[in-house]
C-alpha positions as CSV (number, residue, x, y, z in Angstrom):
1,M,6.2,12.4,0.2
2,E,6.4,9.0,-1.3
3,R,5.1,7.9,-4.7
4,A,3.6,4.7,-6.0
5,G,2.4,3.6,-9.5
6,L,-1.2,2.7,-8.9
7,N,-4.3,2.3,-11.1
8,G,-2.3,3.6,-14.1
9,I,-1.0,6.8,-12.6
10,E,1.5,7.9,-9.9
11,I,-0.1,8.7,-6.5
12,A,1.9,10.8,-3.9
13,Y,1.3,10.0,-0.3
14,R,2.7,10.5,3.2
15,V,2.7,8.2,6.2
16,D,3.2,9.6,9.7
17,G,3.7,7.0,12.4
18,D,5.7,3.8,12.6
19,R,3.2,1.7,10.5
20,S,2.9,-0.7,13.3
21,P,0.1,-3.3,12.7
22,T,-1.0,-2.8,16.3
23,R,-1.9,0.9,15.7
24,P,-5.1,1.9,13.9
25,W,-4.9,3.6,10.5
26,L,-6.4,7.0,9.9
27,V,-6.7,7.8,6.2
28,F,-7.3,11.4,5.0
29,A,-8.6,12.6,1.6
30,H,-8.7,16.3,0.9
31,A,-11.0,18.8,-0.9
32,L,-11.1,19.8,-4.5
33,G,-8.2,22.2,-5.2
34,H,-6.2,21.3,-2.1
35,D,-3.7,18.6,-1.2
36,H,-2.6,16.4,1.7
37,S,-1.3,19.3,3.7
38,M,-4.9,20.3,4.4
39,W,-4.7,17.7,7.2
40,D,-1.6,19.0,9.0
41,A,-3.5,19.8,12.2
42,Q,-5.1,16.4,12.3
43,A,-1.9,14.5,11.6
44,E,-0.3,16.3,14.5
45,A,-3.2,15.6,16.8
46,F,-3.6,11.9,16.1
47,G,-0.1,10.9,14.9
48,R,1.0,9.7,18.4
49,A,-1.7,7.1,18.6
50,C,-2.4,6.2,15.0
51,N,-0.7,5.5,11.7
52,I,-1.7,8.5,9.5
53,L,-2.0,8.2,5.8
54,R,-2.5,11.3,3.7
55,Y,-2.4,11.4,0.0
56,D,-2.9,13.7,-2.9
57,L,-5.9,12.8,-4.9
58,R,-5.6,12.1,-8.6
59,G,-5.0,15.5,-10.4
60,H,-3.8,17.3,-7.2
61,G,-0.6,18.1,-5.4
62,A,2.3,15.9,-6.3
63,S,0.1,13.1,-7.8
64,E,-0.2,12.7,-11.5
65,A,-2.8,14.8,-13.3
66,P,-3.8,12.9,-16.5
67,R,-5.9,14.9,-19.1
68,G,-9.5,14.2,-19.5
69,D,-12.5,13.7,-17.3
70,Y,-12.1,11.6,-14.1
71,T,-14.8,9.4,-12.6
72,L,-15.5,8.9,-8.9
73,E,-15.0,5.1,-9.6
74,Q,-11.4,5.8,-10.7
75,M,-10.7,7.9,-7.6
76,A,-12.2,5.2,-5.3
77,E,-10.0,2.6,-7.1
78,D,-7.0,4.9,-6.5
79,L,-7.7,4.7,-2.8
80,R,-8.2,0.9,-2.8
81,A,-4.9,0.5,-4.7
82,L,-3.0,2.7,-2.3
83,L,-4.4,0.8,0.7
84,D,-3.3,-2.5,-0.9
85,H,0.1,-1.0,-1.7
86,L,0.6,-0.2,2.0
87,S,-1.0,-3.4,3.2
88,V,-3.7,-1.5,5.1
89,R,-6.4,-4.0,5.6
90,R,-8.8,-1.9,7.8
91,C,-8.9,1.8,8.4
92,H,-10.8,4.8,9.7
93,F,-11.4,7.2,6.8
94,V,-11.7,11.0,7.0
95,G,-12.6,13.0,3.8
96,L,-13.8,16.5,3.1
97,S,-15.8,17.6,0.0
98,L,-14.3,15.7,-2.9
99,G,-12.5,13.5,-0.5
100,A,-15.8,12.7,1.3
101,M,-17.4,11.6,-2.0
102,V,-14.4,9.3,-2.7
103,G,-14.7,7.8,0.8
104,Q,-18.4,7.1,0.4
105,L,-18.0,5.2,-2.8
106,A,-15.0,3.3,-1.5
107,A,-17.0,2.2,1.5
108,I,-19.9,1.1,-0.8
109,R,-17.5,-0.9,-3.0
110,T,-15.3,-2.4,-0.2
111,P,-17.3,-2.1,3.0
112,L,-15.2,-4.5,5.1
113,R,-12.2,-2.3,4.7
114,F,-13.6,0.7,6.6
115,V,-14.0,0.7,10.4
116,S,-15.6,4.2,10.2
117,L,-16.2,7.1,7.9
118,T,-15.9,10.8,8.8
119,L,-17.4,12.9,6.1
120,A,-17.0,16.7,6.3
121,G,-18.5,19.2,3.9
122,A,-20.1,16.2,2.3
123,A,-22.6,15.6,-0.5
124,C,-23.8,12.4,-2.1
125,R,-24.9,14.2,-5.2
126,F,-25.3,17.7,-6.5
127,S,-28.4,19.4,-7.7
128,P,-28.9,20.2,-11.4
129,Q,-28.7,23.9,-10.5
130,M,-25.0,23.4,-9.7
131,Q,-24.1,22.4,-13.2
132,P,-23.7,26.0,-14.5
133,V,-21.4,26.7,-11.5
134,W,-19.2,23.8,-12.4
135,A,-19.2,24.8,-16.1
136,G,-18.2,28.4,-15.1
137,R,-15.3,27.1,-13.0
138,I,-14.0,25.0,-15.9
139,A,-14.3,27.9,-18.3
140,A,-12.5,30.2,-15.9
141,V,-9.5,28.0,-15.4
142,R,-9.2,27.4,-19.1
143,S,-8.8,31.2,-19.6
144,P,-5.4,32.8,-19.8
145,L,-5.5,33.4,-16.1
146,G,-5.6,29.6,-15.3
147,M,-6.1,28.7,-11.7
148,D,-5.8,32.4,-10.7
149,A,-9.2,33.0,-12.2
150,I,-11.0,31.0,-9.5
151,I,-8.9,31.8,-6.4
152,D,-11.1,34.6,-5.0
153,A,-14.4,32.7,-5.5
154,T,-12.9,29.5,-4.1
155,I,-11.1,30.9,-1.1
156,S,-14.2,33.0,-0.1
157,G,-16.1,29.8,0.2
158,W,-13.5,27.9,2.0
159,F,-13.2,30.3,5.0
160,T,-15.2,32.8,7.0
161,A,-14.5,36.5,7.3
162,A,-12.9,35.9,10.7
163,F,-10.4,33.6,9.2
164,F,-9.5,36.1,6.5
165,A,-9.0,38.8,9.2
166,G,-7.1,36.7,11.8
167,R,-5.0,34.1,10.0
168,P,-3.2,35.7,7.0
169,A,-0.4,33.2,7.0
170,D,-2.8,30.2,6.8
171,L,-4.8,32.0,4.1
172,T,-1.7,32.5,2.0
173,R,-0.8,28.8,2.3
174,A,-4.2,27.8,1.1
175,V,-4.0,30.2,-1.9
176,Q,-0.6,28.8,-2.8
177,V,-1.9,25.2,-2.8
178,L,-4.9,26.1,-4.9
179,R,-2.8,28.0,-7.4
180,R,-0.4,25.0,-7.8
181,T,-3.2,22.6,-8.5
182,P,-2.8,21.3,-12.0
183,M,-5.5,22.8,-14.3
184,H,-6.2,19.4,-15.9
185,G,-6.5,17.7,-12.6
186,Y,-8.9,20.3,-11.3
187,I,-11.1,20.0,-14.4
188,G,-10.9,16.2,-14.3
189,A,-11.9,16.1,-10.7
190,I,-14.9,18.4,-11.2
191,A,-16.2,15.9,-13.8
192,A,-16.0,13.1,-11.2
193,M,-17.6,15.1,-8.4
194,S,-20.3,16.8,-10.4
195,R,-21.6,13.7,-12.2
196,A,-21.7,11.4,-9.2
197,D,-24.9,10.3,-7.6
198,L,-24.4,7.9,-4.7
199,T,-27.9,8.4,-3.1
200,A,-29.4,5.0,-4.0
201,R,-26.3,3.1,-2.9
202,L,-25.6,4.7,0.5
203,A,-27.6,2.1,2.3
204,A,-24.7,-0.3,1.6
205,V,-22.5,1.7,4.0
206,G,-22.4,-0.5,7.0
207,C,-19.9,1.2,9.3
208,P,-20.5,4.1,11.7
209,V,-20.5,7.5,9.9
210,L,-19.8,10.9,11.3
211,V,-21.0,13.8,9.2
212,I,-19.3,17.1,10.0
213,A,-20.8,20.4,8.7
214,G,-19.4,23.9,9.2
215,D,-22.2,26.2,10.3
216,D,-21.1,28.8,7.7
217,D,-20.4,26.4,4.8
218,R,-21.8,28.0,1.6
219,V,-20.0,25.6,-0.8
220,I,-21.8,22.5,0.4
221,P,-24.6,23.7,2.7
222,L,-26.2,21.6,5.4
223,A,-29.0,20.5,3.1
224,Y,-26.5,18.3,1.3
225,A,-25.2,16.8,4.5
226,E,-28.8,16.0,5.5
227,Q,-29.2,13.9,2.3
228,V,-26.2,11.8,3.5
229,L,-27.7,11.5,7.0
230,L,-31.1,10.4,5.5
231,H,-29.6,7.5,3.5
232,V,-26.8,6.2,5.7
233,P,-28.2,3.9,8.4
234,Q,-25.5,4.7,11.0
235,A,-24.8,8.3,10.4
236,R,-24.7,11.1,13.0
237,L,-24.2,14.9,12.6
238,R,-21.7,17.2,14.2
239,R,-21.9,20.9,13.4
240,I,-18.8,23.1,13.8
241,P,-19.5,26.8,14.8
242,G,-17.4,29.5,13.2
243,A,-16.3,27.3,10.2
244,A,-17.1,27.5,6.5
245,H,-16.2,24.7,4.1
246,L,-12.7,23.7,5.3
247,S,-13.8,23.2,8.9
248,N,-10.8,21.1,9.8
249,V,-8.5,24.0,8.9
250,E,-10.5,26.9,10.3
251,Q,-11.5,25.2,13.6
252,P,-9.0,22.4,14.1
253,A,-9.6,22.1,17.8
254,D,-13.4,21.6,17.4
255,F,-12.9,19.3,14.4
256,N,-10.3,17.2,16.2
257,A,-12.5,16.9,19.3
258,A,-15.4,15.7,17.2
259,L,-13.3,13.2,15.5
260,R,-11.6,12.0,18.7
261,E,-15.0,11.5,20.4
262,F,-16.4,9.6,17.4
263,L,-13.4,7.3,17.1
264,A,-13.5,6.6,20.9
265,S,-17.2,5.6,20.7
266,G,-16.2,2.5,18.7
267,P,-18.1,0.7,15.9
């Protein structure tokens, strides 16, 4: 991992590939409570043909976790500053959950920078009924148990029962990443995610968009993805069978096939 001082904090990132200007850039942003390693299977699959940029969002992984509420605008600015730092003028962006929200706003603010968006487990806003859920998560991690207080509830939404039964090593890794997430970063990112409403601005997204939804996603159900599809002019849907929220981790072959087909289809 490399680190850079950007937008008032230190952001940790990793580049796979030779950074050649002749190779396209694929930029990955992870889910709430995870880090850049969530995209290992995608980096391996696409790293021979693309420059791969993965980074830890503000408050996550090895990036700095300032205290206080974050805004989605801050997190989109973190992304813009990182792309500037690496002289990435144009890129394909792939984000999941929180990462997908960051990508949507970044593409609204700097549309010429993005060749395409792939948005998995995506929402453009959350219903008022979700606010007590967010408040409960914040209260739980502020308890003496810290991040351990939300591990069971979070992991059960990330993966299906089949994943729990068949991939114990991958499950253990996901738990370890969630447990290491800084409490202040997790709380700050919830503020950014839960208060955002991009609905009225999505028409400004001018690039092709692929929306990926796990068939068994209970964290951000299909109804949320349908809101993105309704408001983004060039969006298409791909559903991933046998996957819950982290579809790229649970069904990497299907996820990678969907992404590869989308990228090959061109703008």
